[in-house]
CHARMM internal coordinates of N, CA and C (Angstrom, degrees):
IC EDIT
DIST 1 N 1 CA 1.4512
DIST 1 CA 1 C 1.5297
ANGL 1 N 1 CA 1 C 107.91
DIST 1 C 2 N 1.2957
ANGL 1 CA 1 C 2 N 116.20
DIHE 1 N 1 CA 1 C 2 N 133.32
DIST 2 N 2 CA 1.4609
ANGL 1 C 2 N 2 CA 120.30
DIHE 1 CA 1 C 2 N 2 CA 179.25
DIST 2 CA 2 C 1.5254
ANGL 2 N 2 CA 2 C 109.74
DIHE 1 C 2 N 2 CA 2 C -76.83
DIST 2 C 3 N 1.3114
ANGL 2 CA 2 C 3 N 115.71
DIHE 2 N 2 CA 2 C 3 N 163.08
DIST 3 N 3 CA 1.4655
ANGL 2 C 3 N 3 CA 120.75
DIHE 2 CA 2 C 3 N 3 CA 178.03
DIST 3 CA 3 C 1.5303
ANGL 3 N 3 CA 3 C 110.32
DIHE 2 C 3 N 3 CA 3 C -61.78
DIST 3 C 4 N 1.3242
ANGL 3 CA 3 C 4 N 116.62
DIHE 3 N 3 CA 3 C 4 N -39.12
DIST 4 N 4 CA 1.4689
ANGL 3 C 4 N 4 CA 120.05
DIHE 3 CA 3 C 4 N 4 CA 179.74
DIST 4 CA 4 C 1.5277
ANGL 4 N 4 CA 4 C 111.35
DIHE 3 C 4 N 4 CA 4 C -66.52
DIST 4 C 5 N 1.3454
ANGL 4 CA 4 C 5 N 117.34
DIHE 4 N 4 CA 4 C 5 N -39.53
DIST 5 N 5 CA 1.4659
ANGL 4 C 5 N 5 CA 120.72
DIHE 4 CA 4 C 5 N 5 CA 176.97
DIST 5 CA 5 C 1.5297
ANGL 5 N 5 CA 5 C 110.42
DIHE 4 C 5 N 5 CA 5 C -63.66
DIST 5 C 6 N 1.3327
ANGL 5 CA 5 C 6 N 116.06
DIHE 5 N 5 CA 5 C 6 N -41.71
DIST 6 N 6 CA 1.4619
ANGL 5 C 6 N 6 CA 120.16
DIHE 5 CA 5 C 6 N 6 CA 178.49
DIST 6 CA 6 C 1.5248
ANGL 6 N 6 CA 6 C 109.94
DIHE 5 C 6 N 6 CA 6 C -61.77
DIST 6 C 7 N 1.3334
ANGL 6 CA 6 C 7 N 117.14
DIHE 6 N 6 CA 6 C 7 N -46.06
DIST 7 N 7 CA 1.4687
ANGL 6 C 7 N 7 CA 121.19
DIHE 6 CA 6 C 7 N 7 CA -179.69
DIST 7 CA 7 C 1.5309
ANGL 7 N 7 CA 7 C 110.47
DIHE 6 C 7 N 7 CA 7 C -60.76
DIST 7 C 8 N 1.3156
ANGL 7 CA 7 C 8 N 117.02
DIHE 7 N 7 CA 7 C 8 N -43.56
DIST 8 N 8 CA 1.4677
ANGL 7 C 8 N 8 CA 121.28
DIHE 7 CA 7 C 8 N 8 CA 179.92
DIST 8 CA 8 C 1.5221
ANGL 8 N 8 CA 8 C 110.48
DIHE 7 C 8 N 8 CA 8 C -60.66
DIST 8 C 9 N 1.3259
ANGL 8 CA 8 C 9 N 117.43
DIHE 8 N 8 CA 8 C 9 N -45.31
DIST 9 N 9 CA 1.4598
ANGL 8 C 9 N 9 CA 121.39
DIHE 8 CA 8 C 9 N 9 CA 179.31
DIST 9 CA 9 C 1.5270
ANGL 9 N 9 CA 9 C 111.36
DIHE 8 C 9 N 9 CA 9 C -66.58
DIST 9 C 10 N 1.3401
ANGL 9 CA 9 C 10 N 116.52
DIHE 9 N 9 CA 9 C 10 N -39.40
DIST 10 N 10 CA 1.4664
ANGL 9 C 10 N 10 CA 120.03
DIHE 9 CA 9 C 10 N 10 CA -179.96
DIST 10 CA 10 C 1.5214
ANGL 10 N 10 CA 10 C 110.74
DIHE 9 C 10 N 10 CA 10 C -64.29
DIST 10 C 11 N 1.3226
ANGL 10 CA 10 C 11 N 117.29
DIHE 10 N 10 CA 10 C 11 N -44.00
DIST 11 N 11 CA 1.4636
ANGL 10 C 11 N 11 CA 121.00
DIHE 10 CA 10 C 11 N 11 CA 179.45
DIST 11 CA 11 C 1.5266
ANGL 11 N 11 CA 11 C 110.73
DIHE 10 C 11 N 11 CA 11 C -65.60
DIST 11 C 12 N 1.3048
ANGL 11 CA 11 C 12 N 117.66
DIHE 11 N 11 CA 11 C 12 N -38.31
DIST 12 N 12 CA 1.4688
ANGL 11 C 12 N 12 CA 121.28
DIHE 11 CA 11 C 12 N 12 CA 179.27
DIST 12 CA 12 C 1.5309
ANGL 12 N 12 CA 12 C 111.32
DIHE 11 C 12 N 12 CA 12 C -62.23
DIST 12 C 13 N 1.3332
ANGL 12 CA 12 C 13 N 117.42
DIHE 12 N 12 CA 12 C 13 N -27.28
DIST 13 N 13 CA 1.4612
ANGL 12 C 13 N 13 CA 121.67
DIHE 12 CA 12 C 13 N 13 CA -178.08
DIST 13 CA 13 C 1.5302
ANGL 13 N 13 CA 13 C 112.88
DIHE 12 C 13 N 13 CA 13 C -83.84
DIST 13 C 14 N 1.3261
ANGL 13 CA 13 C 14 N 117.78
DIHE 13 N 13 CA 13 C 14 N -8.95
DIST 14 N 14 CA 1.4613
ANGL 13 C 14 N 14 CA 122.06
DIHE 13 CA 13 C 14 N 14 CA -178.02
DIST 14 CA 14 C 1.5288
ANGL 14 N 14 CA 14 C 108.93
DIHE 13 C 14 N 14 CA 14 C -95.32
DIST 14 C 15 N 1.3381
ANGL 14 CA 14 C 15 N 118.20
DIHE 14 N 14 CA 14 C 15 N 127.33
DIST 15 N 15 CA 1.4661
ANGL 14 C 15 N 15 CA 120.20
DIHE 14 CA 14 C 15 N 15 CA -177.72
DIST 15 CA 15 C 1.5329
ANGL 15 N 15 CA 15 C 115.11
DIHE 14 C 15 N 15 CA 15 C -54.53
DIST 15 C 16 N 1.3389
ANGL 15 CA 15 C 16 N 119.42
DIHE 15 N 15 CA 15 C 16 N -34.54
DIST 16 N 16 CA 1.4641
ANGL 15 C 16 N 16 CA 119.76
DIHE 15 CA 15 C 16 N 16 CA -179.57
DIST 16 CA 16 C 1.5279
ANGL 16 N 16 CA 16 C 112.39
DIHE 15 C 16 N 16 CA 16 C -84.13
DIST 16 C 17 N 1.3349
ANGL 16 CA 16 C 17 N 116.88
DIHE 16 N 16 CA 16 C 17 N -1.25
DIST 17 N 17 CA 1.4764
ANGL 16 C 17 N 17 CA 124.14
DIHE 16 CA 16 C 17 N 17 CA 174.61
DIST 17 CA 17 C 1.5258
ANGL 17 N 17 CA 17 C 114.31
DIHE 16 C 17 N 17 CA 17 C 59.13
DIST 17 C 18 N 1.3363
ANGL 17 CA 17 C 18 N 115.74
DIHE 17 N 17 CA 17 C 18 N 34.82
DIST 18 N 18 CA 1.4619
ANGL 17 C 18 N 18 CA 121.10
DIHE 17 CA 17 C 18 N 18 CA 174.27
DIST 18 CA 18 C 1.5182
ANGL 18 N 18 CA 18 C 108.06
DIHE 17 C 18 N 18 CA 18 C -162.20
DIST 18 C 19 N 1.3161
ANGL 18 CA 18 C 19 N 115.84
DIHE 18 N 18 CA 18 C 19 N 165.21
DIST 19 N 19 CA 1.4576
ANGL 18 C 19 N 19 CA 120.59
DIHE 18 CA 18 C 19 N 19 CA 175.01
DIST 19 CA 19 C 1.5302
ANGL 19 N 19 CA 19 C 108.64
DIHE 18 C 19 N 19 CA 19 C -81.83
DIST 19 C 20 N 1.3071
ANGL 19 CA 19 C 20 N 116.52
DIHE 19 N 19 CA 19 C 20 N 153.10
DIST 20 N 20 CA 1.4580
ANGL 19 C 20 N 20 CA 120.53
DIHE 19 CA 19 C 20 N 20 CA 175.30
DIST 20 CA 20 C 1.5230
ANGL 20 N 20 CA 20 C 108.88
DIHE 19 C 20 N 20 CA 20 C -64.29
DIST 20 C 21 N 1.3104
ANGL 20 CA 20 C 21 N 115.53
DIHE 20 N 20 CA 20 C 21 N 140.67
DIST 21 N 21 CA 1.4558
ANGL 20 C 21 N 21 CA 122.09
DIHE 20 CA 20 C 21 N 21 CA 179.31
DIST 21 CA 21 C 1.5277
ANGL 21 N 21 CA 21 C 109.65
DIHE 20 C 21 N 21 CA 21 C -83.52
DIST 21 C 22 N 1.3200
ANGL 21 CA 21 C 22 N 116.77
DIHE 21 N 21 CA 21 C 22 N 149.40
DIST 22 N 22 CA 1.4656
ANGL 21 C 22 N 22 CA 121.07
DIHE 21 CA 21 C 22 N 22 CA -179.95
DIST 22 CA 22 C 1.5286
ANGL 22 N 22 CA 22 C 111.20
DIHE 21 C 22 N 22 CA 22 C -57.01
DIST 22 C 23 N 1.3318
ANGL 22 CA 22 C 23 N 117.67
DIHE 22 N 22 CA 22 C 23 N -34.76
DIST 23 N 23 CA 1.4653
ANGL 22 C 23 N 23 CA 120.47
DIHE 22 CA 22 C 23 N 23 CA 178.52
DIST 23 CA 23 C 1.5262
ANGL 23 N 23 CA 23 C 111.99
DIHE 22 C 23 N 23 CA 23 C -66.63
DIST 23 C 24 N 1.3206
ANGL 23 CA 23 C 24 N 117.36
DIHE 23 N 23 CA 23 C 24 N -31.55
DIST 24 N 24 CA 1.4688
ANGL 23 C 24 N 24 CA 120.62
DIHE 23 CA 23 C 24 N 24 CA 177.15
DIST 24 CA 24 C 1.5265
ANGL 24 N 24 CA 24 C 110.76
DIHE 23 C 24 N 24 CA 24 C -69.09
DIST 24 C 25 N 1.3153
ANGL 24 CA 24 C 25 N 116.21
DIHE 24 N 24 CA 24 C 25 N -39.52
DIST 25 N 25 CA 1.4686
ANGL 24 C 25 N 25 CA 120.32
DIHE 24 CA 24 C 25 N 25 CA 177.05
DIST 25 CA 25 C 1.5320
ANGL 25 N 25 CA 25 C 109.52
DIHE 24 C 25 N 25 CA 25 C -66.16
DIST 25 C 26 N 1.3417
ANGL 25 CA 25 C 26 N 116.40
DIHE 25 N 25 CA 25 C 26 N -46.56
DIST 26 N 26 CA 1.4615
ANGL 25 C 26 N 26 CA 120.89
DIHE 25 CA 25 C 26 N 26 CA -179.26
DIST 26 CA 26 C 1.5232
ANGL 26 N 26 CA 26 C 111.50
DIHE 25 C 26 N 26 CA 26 C -60.68
DIST 26 C 27 N 1.3321
ANGL 26 CA 26 C 27 N 117.55
DIHE 26 N 26 CA 26 C 27 N -40.35
DIST 27 N 27 CA 1.4646
ANGL 26 C 27 N 27 CA 120.79
DIHE 26 CA 26 C 27 N 27 CA 179.44
DIST 27 CA 27 C 1.5248
ANGL 27 N 27 CA 27 C 111.23
DIHE 26 C 27 N 27 CA 27 C -62.07
DIST 27 C 28 N 1.3173
ANGL 27 CA 27 C 28 N 116.74
DIHE 27 N 27 CA 27 C 28 N -38.38
DIST 28 N 28 CA 1.4681
ANGL 27 C 28 N 28 CA 120.67
DIHE 27 CA 27 C 28 N 28 CA 177.91
DIST 28 CA 28 C 1.5216
ANGL 28 N 28 CA 28 C 110.55
DIHE 27 C 28 N 28 CA 28 C -65.60
DIST 28 C 29 N 1.3275
ANGL 28 CA 28 C 29 N 115.92
DIHE 28 N 28 CA 28 C 29 N -44.58
DIST 29 N 29 CA 1.4708
ANGL 28 C 29 N 29 CA 120.25
DIHE 28 CA 28 C 29 N 29 CA 178.96
DIST 29 CA 29 C 1.5246
ANGL 29 N 29 CA 29 C 110.53
DIHE 28 C 29 N 29 CA 29 C -62.26
DIST 29 C 30 N 1.3315
ANGL 29 CA 29 C 30 N 116.70
DIHE 29 N 29 CA 29 C 30 N -45.58
DIST 30 N 30 CA 1.4702
ANGL 29 C 30 N 30 CA 119.63
DIHE 29 CA 29 C 30 N 30 CA 179.54
DIST 30 CA 30 C 1.5215
ANGL 30 N 30 CA 30 C 111.36
DIHE 29 C 30 N 30 CA 30 C -60.86
DIST 30 C 31 N 1.3215
ANGL 30 CA 30 C 31 N 116.84
DIHE 30 N 30 CA 30 C 31 N -41.71
DIST 31 N 31 CA 1.4614
ANGL 30 C 31 N 31 CA 119.79
DIHE 30 CA 30 C 31 N 31 CA 177.29
DIST 31 CA 31 C 1.5240
ANGL 31 N 31 CA 31 C 110.74
DIHE 30 C 31 N 31 CA 31 C -60.99
DIST 31 C 32 N 1.3196
ANGL 31 CA 31 C 32 N 117.24
DIHE 31 N 31 CA 31 C 32 N -47.18
DIST 32 N 32 CA 1.4655
ANGL 31 C 32 N 32 CA 120.43
DIHE 31 CA 31 C 32 N 32 CA -177.53
DIST 32 CA 32 C 1.5265
ANGL 32 N 32 CA 32 C 112.31
DIHE 31 C 32 N 32 CA 32 C -65.53
DIST 32 C 33 N 1.3207
ANGL 32 CA 32 C 33 N 117.30
DIHE 32 N 32 CA 32 C 33 N -25.43
DIST 33 N 33 CA 1.4628
ANGL 32 C 33 N 33 CA 121.42
DIHE 32 CA 32 C 33 N 33 CA 177.88
DIST 33 CA 33 C 1.5316
ANGL 33 N 33 CA 33 C 112.37
DIHE 32 C 33 N 33 CA 33 C -87.87
DIST 33 C 34 N 1.3074
ANGL 33 CA 33 C 34 N 116.81
DIHE 33 N 33 CA 33 C 34 N -4.23
DIST 34 N 34 CA 1.4623
ANGL 33 C 34 N 34 CA 120.68
DIHE 33 CA 33 C 34 N 34 CA -176.02
DIST 34 CA 34 C 1.5280
ANGL 34 N 34 CA 34 C 111.52
DIHE 33 C 34 N 34 CA 34 C -92.90
DIST 34 C 35 N 1.3250
ANGL 34 CA 34 C 35 N 116.28
DIHE 34 N 34 CA 34 C 35 N 164.04
DIST 35 N 35 CA 1.4716
ANGL 34 C 35 N 35 CA 120.12
DIHE 34 CA 34 C 35 N 35 CA 175.85
DIST 35 CA 35 C 1.5277
ANGL 35 N 35 CA 35 C 113.26
DIHE 34 C 35 N 35 CA 35 C -61.22
DIST 35 C 36 N 1.3205
ANGL 35 CA 35 C 36 N 117.83
DIHE 35 N 35 CA 35 C 36 N -23.85
DIST 36 N 36 CA 1.4673
ANGL 35 C 36 N 36 CA 120.49
DIHE 35 CA 35 C 36 N 36 CA 179.51
DIST 36 CA 36 C 1.5292
ANGL 36 N 36 CA 36 C 112.23
DIHE 35 C 36 N 36 CA 36 C -64.11
DIST 36 C 37 N 1.3129
ANGL 36 CA 36 C 37 N 117.45
DIHE 36 N 36 CA 36 C 37 N -20.74
DIST 37 N 37 CA 1.4608
ANGL 36 C 37 N 37 CA 121.11
DIHE 36 CA 36 C 37 N 37 CA -178.76
DIST 37 CA 37 C 1.5272
ANGL 37 N 37 CA 37 C 111.87
DIHE 36 C 37 N 37 CA 37 C -103.32
DIST 37 C 38 N 1.3190
ANGL 37 CA 37 C 38 N 116.88
DIHE 37 N 37 CA 37 C 38 N 17.88
DIST 38 N 38 CA 1.4689
ANGL 37 C 38 N 38 CA 121.00
DIHE 37 CA 37 C 38 N 38 CA -175.31
DIST 38 CA 38 C 1.5243
ANGL 38 N 38 CA 38 C 113.57
DIHE 37 C 38 N 38 CA 38 C -58.16
DIST 38 C 39 N 1.3210
ANGL 38 CA 38 C 39 N 118.47
DIHE 38 N 38 CA 38 C 39 N -28.16
DIST 39 N 39 CA 1.4636
ANGL 38 C 39 N 39 CA 121.26
DIHE 38 CA 38 C 39 N 39 CA -177.62
DIST 39 CA 39 C 1.5227
ANGL 39 N 39 CA 39 C 112.76
DIHE 38 C 39 N 39 CA 39 C -90.48
DIST 39 C 40 N 1.3154
ANGL 39 CA 39 C 40 N 117.34
DIHE 39 N 39 CA 39 C 40 N -0.77
DIST 40 N 40 CA 1.4704
ANGL 39 C 40 N 40 CA 120.67
DIHE 39 CA 39 C 40 N 40 CA -179.36
DIST 40 CA 40 C 1.5171
ANGL 40 N 40 CA 40 C 108.64
DIHE 39 C 40 N 40 CA 40 C -92.33
DIST 40 C 41 N 1.3343
ANGL 40 CA 40 C 41 N 115.56
DIHE 40 N 40 CA 40 C 41 N 126.37
DIST 41 N 41 CA 1.4642
ANGL 40 C 41 N 41 CA 119.96
DIHE 40 CA 40 C 41 N 41 CA 176.23
DIST 41 CA 41 C 1.5245
ANGL 41 N 41 CA 41 C 109.41
DIHE 40 C 41 N 41 CA 41 C -150.13
DIST 41 C 42 N 1.3009
ANGL 41 CA 41 C 42 N 116.04
DIHE 41 N 41 CA 41 C 42 N 147.33
DIST 42 N 42 CA 1.4560
ANGL 41 C 42 N 42 CA 121.62
DIHE 41 CA 41 C 42 N 42 CA 175.04
DIST 42 CA 42 C 1.5152
ANGL 42 N 42 CA 42 C 114.95
DIHE 41 C 42 N 42 CA 42 C 62.57
DIST 42 C 43 N 1.3218
ANGL 42 CA 42 C 43 N 117.80
DIHE 42 N 42 CA 42 C 43 N 35.08
DIST 43 N 43 CA 1.4595
ANGL 42 C 43 N 43 CA 121.03
DIHE 42 CA 42 C 43 N 43 CA -178.23
DIST 43 CA 43 C 1.5236
ANGL 43 N 43 CA 43 C 111.20
DIHE 42 C 43 N 43 CA 43 C -114.89
DIST 43 C 44 N 1.2930
ANGL 43 CA 43 C 44 N 115.58
DIHE 43 N 43 CA 43 C 44 N 148.77
DIST 44 N 44 CA 1.4640
ANGL 43 C 44 N 44 CA 122.02
DIHE 43 CA 43 C 44 N 44 CA 170.29
DIST 44 CA 44 C 1.5199
ANGL 44 N 44 CA 44 C 106.60
DIHE 43 C 44 N 44 CA 44 C -103.61
DIST 44 C 45 N 1.3112
ANGL 44 CA 44 C 45 N 116.86
DIHE 44 N 44 CA 44 C 45 N 118.21
DIST 45 N 45 CA 1.4577
ANGL 44 C 45 N 45 CA 121.27
DIHE 44 CA 44 C 45 N 45 CA -178.66
DIST 45 CA 45 C 1.5259
ANGL 45 N 45 CA 45 C 107.80
DIHE 44 C 45 N 45 CA 45 C -111.49
DIST 45 C 46 N 1.3219
ANGL 45 CA 45 C 46 N 115.22
DIHE 45 N 45 CA 45 C 46 N 113.47
DIST 46 N 46 CA 1.4593
ANGL 45 C 46 N 46 CA 121.22
DIHE 45 CA 45 C 46 N 46 CA -178.73
DIST 46 CA 46 C 1.5246
ANGL 46 N 46 CA 46 C 109.58
DIHE 45 C 46 N 46 CA 46 C -91.53
DIST 46 C 47 N 1.3204
ANGL 46 CA 46 C 47 N 116.04
DIHE 46 N 46 CA 46 C 47 N 117.22
DIST 47 N 47 CA 1.4632
ANGL 46 C 47 N 47 CA 121.30
DIHE 46 CA 46 C 47 N 47 CA 173.84
DIST 47 CA 47 C 1.5279
ANGL 47 N 47 CA 47 C 104.16
DIHE 46 C 47 N 47 CA 47 C -102.83
DIST 47 C 48 N 1.3228
ANGL 47 CA 47 C 48 N 114.40
DIHE 47 N 47 CA 47 C 48 N 81.92
DIST 48 N 48 CA 1.4653
ANGL 47 C 48 N 48 CA 119.93
DIHE 47 CA 47 C 48 N 48 CA -166.63
DIST 48 CA 48 C 1.5261
ANGL 48 N 48 CA 48 C 114.11
DIHE 47 C 48 N 48 CA 48 C -132.73
DIST 48 C 49 N 1.3057
ANGL 48 CA 48 C 49 N 117.12
DIHE 48 N 48 CA 48 C 49 N 7.06
DIST 49 N 49 CA 1.4616
ANGL 48 C 49 N 49 CA 119.37
DIHE 48 CA 48 C 49 N 49 CA 179.99
DIST 49 CA 49 C 1.5157
ANGL 49 N 49 CA 49 C 114.00
DIHE 48 C 49 N 49 CA 49 C 66.33
DIST 49 C 50 N 1.3166
ANGL 49 CA 49 C 50 N 116.70
DIHE 49 N 49 CA 49 C 50 N 19.89
DIST 50 N 50 CA 1.4526
ANGL 49 C 50 N 50 CA 121.10
DIHE 49 CA 49 C 50 N 50 CA 178.67
DIST 50 CA 50 C 1.5196
ANGL 50 N 50 CA 50 C 114.78
DIHE 49 C 50 N 50 CA 50 C 94.15
DIST 50 C 51 N 1.3292
ANGL 50 CA 50 C 51 N 117.48
DIHE 50 N 50 CA 50 C 51 N 5.07
DIST 51 N 51 CA 1.4607
ANGL 50 C 51 N 51 CA 120.71
DIHE 50 CA 50 C 51 N 51 CA -177.53
DIST 51 CA 51 C 1.5241
ANGL 51 N 51 CA 51 C 112.70
DIHE 50 C 51 N 51 CA 51 C -60.81
DIST 51 C 52 N 1.3256
ANGL 51 CA 51 C 52 N 117.57
DIHE 51 N 51 CA 51 C 52 N -28.58
DIST 52 N 52 CA 1.4711
ANGL 51 C 52 N 52 CA 120.40
DIHE 51 CA 51 C 52 N 52 CA -178.84
DIST 52 CA 52 C 1.5147
ANGL 52 N 52 CA 52 C 112.69
DIHE 51 C 52 N 52 CA 52 C -97.34
DIST 52 C 53 N 1.3167
ANGL 52 CA 52 C 53 N 118.29
DIHE 52 N 52 CA 52 C 53 N 2.74
DIST 53 N 53 CA 1.4718
ANGL 52 C 53 N 53 CA 121.80
DIHE 52 CA 52 C 53 N 53 CA 179.85
DIST 53 CA 53 C 1.5216
ANGL 53 N 53 CA 53 C 110.66
DIHE 52 C 53 N 53 CA 53 C -57.77
DIST 53 C 54 N 1.2950
ANGL 53 CA 53 C 54 N 115.57
DIHE 53 N 53 CA 53 C 54 N 128.36
DIST 54 N 54 CA 1.4518
ANGL 53 C 54 N 54 CA 120.31
DIHE 53 CA 53 C 54 N 54 CA 178.65
DIST 54 CA 54 C 1.5200
ANGL 54 N 54 CA 54 C 114.98
DIHE 53 C 54 N 54 CA 54 C 79.44
DIST 54 C 55 N 1.3351
ANGL 54 CA 54 C 55 N 117.18
DIHE 54 N 54 CA 54 C 55 N 0.00
DIST 55 N 55 CA 1.4562
ANGL 54 C 55 N 55 CA 118.75
DIHE 54 CA 54 C 55 N 55 CA -179.37
DIST 55 CA 55 C 1.5159
ANGL 55 N 55 CA 55 C 112.53
DIHE 54 C 55 N 55 CA 55 C -99.05
DIST 55 C 56 N 1.3331
ANGL 55 CA 55 C 56 N 116.25
DIHE 55 N 55 CA 55 C 56 N 0.23
DIST 56 N 56 CA 1.4504
ANGL 55 C 56 N 56 CA 119.95
DIHE 55 CA 55 C 56 N 56 CA -177.75
DIST 56 CA 56 C 1.5057
ANGL 56 N 56 CA 56 C 112.08
DIHE 55 C 56 N 56 CA 56 C 81.02
DIST 56 C 57 N 1.3647
ANGL 56 CA 56 C 57 N 117.92
DIHE 56 N 56 CA 56 C 57 N 3.69
DIST 57 N 57 CA 1.4509
ANGL 56 C 57 N 57 CA 121.93
DIHE 56 CA 56 C 57 N 57 CA -177.92
DIST 57 CA 57 C 1.4211
ANGL 57 N 57 CA 57 C 112.44
DIHE 56 C 57 N 57 CA 57 C -100.62
END
COOR INIT
IC SEED 1 N 1 CA 1 C
IC BUILD
């Protein structure tokens, strides 16, 4: 399987039909490092466009 075929299949499996953008990842990190996230601890936050929905992840 070529890299492009893999990417096409991976994107097709994501509910939002695209990869997460670097700015979306950065925004999550900035939020978690901010005082607004002071009560959040021990969590796994998936910025995945819904790829883990229903998988228990």
